[in-house]
N, C-alpha and C positions, 0 to 999 in steps of 0.2 A: 690383298686381304679380302676375306669374305665379308659381305655386307652384314653387319651385326644386326641391323633391323630385320633383314630377311631371315637370318638365323633364329632370332627370337620368335618371329611370327611362325616360322615352320615348327619350332619346338612346341609352341602353344597348341598348334593344330596337329600334333603328331598322332593323336588318337583317331584322326580321320583315316589314316592309312591302314589301320587294322581291318576296318569294315568298309571298303570303298563303295559297295553296293548296299550294304545293310543299313547304313545310316539314312540314306534317302528313303528307303522303303519304310524304315521305322517312323520317320517324319510323316510319310504318307499315311501309315497305319494310325498314328496318333490323331492326325487331322480327320481321318475317316471316322474313327471312333467318336471323336468330338461331334462330328456332323450327325452320326447315327444317334448319339445320346440326345442331341438337340431335337432331332426329328421325333424321337420317342417321347421326349418331354412335351413337345408341341402337340403331338397326337393324343397324349394322355390328357393334357389340358383341354384339347378340343373335344375329346370324349366326355369329359366331365361337364363341359359346357353344353354339349348336345344332350347329355343325360338330364341336366337341369331343365333344358328347353323341352325335352321329351316329357318330363314329369308335368311341366306346365301345360303342354299340349294334351296330355292324358286328362288332366283336371278339366280342361276346356271342353274336350270331347265328351267326357262323362257328364258334364253339366249340360251340354247341348242335348244329349240323349234324354236325360231326365227332364229337361225343359219341354221337349216335344211330348214326352209321356204326360207330363203335368198339364200341358195345354189340352191334350185329348181327354184326360180325366176330368178337366173342368167342364168340357162340353157334356161328358157323360153324366156328371153330377147334376148339371142343369137339367138334362133330360129326365133323370131319375126323380128330381124334385118335382118336375112338372107332371110326369106320368103317375107319380105316387098319389097325387090328389084327384086323379080321374078314375072313375069306375071302369071305364072302358077306353082303351087307346084305339082311336079310329085311324083309318088310312089318311084322311084329310088332315087330321090334327098332327100326325107324325110327319107327314110330308112337309107341312108348313114349318114345323119346328126344325127339321133337318135342313131344309133349304135356307132358312134364316141363319143357321149356325155354320153349316159346312159348304154351302153353295154347290159347287160341282162335285164335292165329295173327296177332293184331293187335298183338303186342308190338313196341315201338320203331318202329312205322310200316311194317312189312313185311307182305306178304300171306301169309307163312308160310315154311316151310323145305322144300326139295326135294332129291331125290337124282337125279343124272344120271350113270350109269356111262359110261365111255369104251369103246365097243364097236367092234372092228375091223369094217369093212364086210363082210368075207368071213364073219364069224361072226354077222351080224345076224339071219339067219333062225333059227339055232339058239338065239340069245338070246331071240327072240320066242317060240319053241316052249316054252322053259323057263318063261317067264312064263305062257303059256297053261295049261301043266300045273299051275302053282301056283294056278290058280283065277281068272285074268283073261283069258278067251278074247277079249275085245274089244280087247285091247292091240295097237296097230299103230304102228310108227315112221313118222313123216312129217315132212317129206318124206324120201324115200330118198336116201342118198348118191349123188352123181352125179360123173362125170368123175374127177378125180384125188383125190377125197375118200377117204381110207383109213379114216376113223373116223366114227362117229356118236355123238351124245350125247343119247339120248332121255330125256325126263323119265319116270322110273319111279314115283317117289313124290313127292307134294307135299301136305304137311299145313298147315292143316286141309283136309279133303276137301270143300270148298265146291263148289257147281256151277261157279263161275268157275274154281277151281283144277283141277277135273276136265277142263276144256277143254284144258288144257296137257298132259294125259297123252299120252305118246308123241311129243311134239314134239321134233324133232331140232334142238337149239340150235346145232349146228355148221353148219347150213344157212343161217344168217343172218349177214351179214358183221360186224355190230357185236358180236353175242354171241360169234362165233368169235374175233374179235380179242381180246376180254377173256379168253376161256378160254385161248387160246394164251399170252397174257401171264402169266396166273396159273401155267400150267405152267412157263413159262420162269423166273419169279421164285420159284416155290414159296411164294407169299404170296397172300392174298386180293386180288382186283382187281375194281373196279367197272367196269361197262360204260358205254358212252356212251348217248345218248338212243335208246330203242327204243319200239316199240309192243307192249305185252304181249298175249299170246294171250288173257289174261283180259278184255281190253278190246276185243275184236274188234267189239263193237257201238258203240264210241265211237272214231271215227276220229281225233279230235283229242287223245285221252288220251296222255300221255307217261309213260314209266317207265324204270327201269333195274334192273340186277341186280348182285349181288355174288357172285362165284364164289370158292370156296375149294377148291383141289385136294386130293384125298385120295390120299396117297402110301403105298405099301406097299413094304417092303424084303424081302419073302419071295420065294422062287423065284428068278427070273432077275435079281434085283437090284432096285434102286430104280426104281419106275415109278409113273405116275399112273393110278389105276384108275377115277377118276371125280371128280365135283364135288358138294360140298355147296353149295347156293346159296340165295339169298333174292331173290324178286322184289319190286319196290317201285313203287307208284304215286307219282310225284314229288310230286303235290299232297298226298297223304295223309302222305308222309314230311315235307314242309315243315310241315304242320299239327302233326305229332307233335313236331318240333323246336321249334315255337313254344311248347310247354309249358315249355320250359327258359329262355326269356327273357321279360321282363315288358312291354316297350314294344309296345303294340298299334297305335300311331299311326305305325308305320314301314312303308313299302311295300317288300316283299322280292321279289326275283326271282333264280332260279338258272338259270345257263346252262351248257351242256356245252362246256367247253374255251374258248369265246370268246363274246362278246356279239353275238348276231344273232337275228332273229326265228325262224329255223329251229332254233336251238339252245336255245330257251327250254324248260326242264324244268318249272318251276313258278313261280307268282307269287301273292303275297298282296297285295291292294290295300287301301288305307286312304283314308278320307275326307279332303278338304282339297285345297289347292293344292300342286302339286309344288314342292318346295324344293330344297335341296342334295342332290346324288347322289354316292354314293361306291361304289367297287368294290374287291373284294379276291379274289385267287385262292387257293383252298384245295385241299389234297390230300385226296381222298376215296377210300380203298381203292386207292391207287396210280393214281388217275385225277384229272384236273384239272377243277375246277369254278370258275366265276366267280360270286361272290355280289355282287349289286348291291342297294343299299338307297337309298331316297329319303325325305327328311324331308318329311312332309306338314304344311303350315302351315294352321291353321284359318282364319286371317285374313291379309289383305294386310299389315297392320301389327300389331306386338305391342301388348299392353295398355298398357305404359308409353309407347310411341310415340304411341298414340292419346290418352292422357291429356295428354302433352306437347303434342301438336298442338292439342288442344282449348283448353287454357289458354294456349298460345302465340298462337293466333288471337284469343282473348279479350283477352289483354294487348296485342296489336297494335292492336286496335280501340280499347281504352282509351287507349293512347298517342296514337293519331291524334286521338281526341276531345279529349284534354287539349291536344295541340298546336294543334288548331283553336281551342279556347277561348282559349289564350294568345295566338295570333295575332290573333284577333278583339279581345281586350282591348287588345292593343298597337295595333291599328288605331284603336280607339275613343280610346285615349289620344292617338294621333297627331292625330286629328281635333280633339280637345279642345285640344291644344297649338296647332294651326294656328288654331283659332277664337280662343283667348286671345291669340295673337300678333297676329291681325288686329284684335281689339278694342283691344289695347294700342297698335297703330300708329295706329288711327283716333283713339283718345283723345289720343295725343301730337300728332297732326296738328291735331285740333280745339283742343287747348290752345294750340299755337303760333299758330293762326289767331286764336283769341280774344284772346291776348295782343297780337298785332299790331293787331287792330281796336280793342281797348281803348286801346292806346297812341295810335293815330291819333285816336280819339274824344277822349281826354283832351288830346291836343295841340291839336285843334280848339277844345275848350272853353277851354283856357288862352289860346289866341290870341284867341278871341272875347272872353274876359273882359278881357284886357289892352287890346285896342283899344277895347272898350266903355268901360272905365274912363277912358281918355285923352280920349274924346269925350263923356263924360257931364257934364251941368251940376251935378248933385247926386246924392245917394245914391239917391233915388227914381227918377230917370231911369236911373241905372245898373242898378238892380234890375229895372226894367220891361224895359229893352232886353235885358239878359242873359237874363231869364226867357223872353222871347219867342223869342230865338234858340235857347236850349236846348230849348224845346218844338218848334221846327222840326226840330232834330236828332232829338228823340225821336219825332216823327211819322214821319220817314223810317226810323228804327230799328224802330219798330213794324211798318211796312210790310215791311221786310226780314225781321223775325222771322216774319211770317205765311208767308213763302215759304222758311222754314228757311235764311235767308241765302244763298239760291241766286241769285236775280236779282229785279229789280223793273222793272215796265213804266214807261215815261216818263209815260204817261197817268195811272197810279196815283199817281206821285210828284207831278205837277202838281195833281191833284185833292185829295190829302191836304194840300198846303200852302195851297191856295186855299179849302179847305172853310169856314174861319171867315168868309170874305167872300162866300160863295155861299149862305148859309143864307136861303132864301126869295127869292134874287135870282140864280138860275142863269143868267138871260138876260144878265147883265152880263159873263159870262165865256164866250168862244168858244174851245173847244179842238178840235183836229183833228190827226190824224197816224196813221201805221201803228203796229202793235204791235211796239214795239222794247223790248228788255229790256237793262238795264244791270247791270254788276257791282256788288256792295255798296258799295265805296268811291266809285265814280263816282255811284251813286244818292244817297249822303249829300251829296256835293259839290253835285250838281244841286239837291237839296232846299234846301240853304242859299241857293243863288243865287235860286231861285224865292221863298223866304221873304223875302229882302231886297227883291226887286223888288216883291212884293205889299205889304210893309210901306210902302215908299216910295210906292206907288200909292195906298194907303189914306190916307196923310197928305197927299200933295201932288199926286197924279196922278189917273188914270182912275177909281179906286175912291173918291175923296173927294167926288164929286158924284153925283147921281141919274142924270144923263144919261151918265156915263162908262162906258166898256167896255174890256175887255182881250181882245186876240186872241193866242192862243198856238198856234203851228203847229210841227210837227217832221217832218223828212223823213230818209230814209236816204240819205246821200251815197254810201256804199260799204259793202261787207260789214263793215268795221271802223270806220265813222265815221257819226255822225248830227249834224244841225244843228237847233238849237232857236231859234225866233224869237219874241220878246216885243214886242208893240206895244200902246200905250195910245192912247185917243181919247176925246173928249168931256169931258175934265177941264179944270182951269184952265190958262191958258197956262204953258208950261214955260220956265224960264230956267235955264241951266246955272249951278249954284251956284259961288260964288267959292271956297269952302272945301270940300275933299274930306271927305266923311263916311265913317263906318265901313262903311256898307253898300256904298259904291262901292269902297272898298279891299278889302272882303271878296270882292266879285264879281270885280274886275279883277286882284287879286293872289292871294288865297288859293285861290279856286275855279279860276282859270286855272292856277295851279300844280298843283293836285290833278288837274285834267282834262288837263294837259299840252297845252293849246290856248289861243289868244288869245280874249279876250272883247271884242266890239264893243258899247260902250255909247254911245248917242247921245241927247242932250237936244234933241229937236225941239220947236218951239213947240206943235205939236198934241199931243204926248205923247212919253214916253220910249220908245225902241226899243233892244232888246238882242238880239244874235245870239251864240250860243256853240256851240261844237262839243264833243261828248262822244264818247269812244271806246266802241265796241261790242265788248266782249271776250267771247269764248266762255266761258261759265261751265260748268266740268266738275266732276262729282262726284269725290270722292276715289276712286282706283282700289281701295283696300282696302274702301271702303264698298260698292262694287258687288259685291265678292266675298263679302259677308257671307252666311253660311249658318247654319241652325240646327244645334245640336249633334245628331249622329246618336245 
């Protein structure tokens, strides 16, 4: 019997057989998609976190820039308040003030502090003469006011007195449009104003250097009323100013860029780069000394994926491969179970077929034996005669049965059947039997019936016919009449004269009734004086193996 538990399990897993490679790949695909979705979700959350952090950094950086500007404006306001009360700003007075507030001049990212009086163009020569008389004969205002310019604003003092700052001495800041616009706005507002992007006189050797200035108007109320008599100002290198502001915020992995008024390559004031891949970018407009700047920061990502995403991706791929491997193992096991089931089913079918065939043949054999026993009993003279006749006939059946067993009950050749039945009479006298015919094979039941007929003919010949004398001979020929029919001819000669018996014997009944019935053909038995002749036809049936038997395969 087939193991029912195995049968039930294989039936439940039958769907595995349809897609032996597809299911493991589908499991791998599902696990991979899950991993990818997880990585995307982690990266999205990480980007949102970085964006919040970037916004916080932008606020911090903007505050740092404005704080540095405010610190410098406070110094300029102090200077404007002081110099506004003086009729004349002297060298000694300015130097002492600048030294007290700015020291070496690098405080809060500026290059120092300067004084630029507002001088009417008509009084410029007298102004220069007064400076020459004060001990600075090299002082010259440049460029000179031209056209409709009514005033000049030359740099008179600039502390600290570094070689770079001394280059700016005498420079007329009203001659340059950006500086002029900032100074006019400062006079109009009465408050400190930052200029736009300029190229500082101090950086004349560096054509790409960008800077800006903050002007604080110095107002006096004496004499003819309120008027601006000059400007206290601070020049700034934009890059140095950004570096100074960087001391006030902590994130060094942020790329910062400052633009004048709007974002464009030409308006870039300063930039601080950071290592990594450019990430999210944010911008914010800030007010710097009544002037507008745009601060742009970019998050620099050190890696394409975050650490958590890479860990998730690694273990996700590992899990996907494990799931695919497990799915493959399950599918293979299911396929093996399926093959086992098919093999067991095939064996069970073969066993059932063989059992039915065996039962049929046993029943036929037993029916023949019962018939033989019954007829033998009725025609036997005593128990010894009955026993001898019955034993001989059962041996005839046995001989044919052995012949069929040697061929696995597949088929038996007519020549082999005749030879097995006549073997007892041919021992040392083969020349007494003449057999000839083609190789024709008979089905098992037909072979057994023919064997019985040949046995009865041989027994009769041994008692009364051609085999009872030394000179007697037997001729047996068989021919193929058609693909499904063969004829066998038995002829005796050389024996005693034959007379047809008045009483029918068992052998005659066996041949003419039982064998004829089994072979489904007529038997022609003739008692000629020269010897008995018999012709009978046997069907030639195609012997086929069981279909299940041909499909038998070893267990994989």
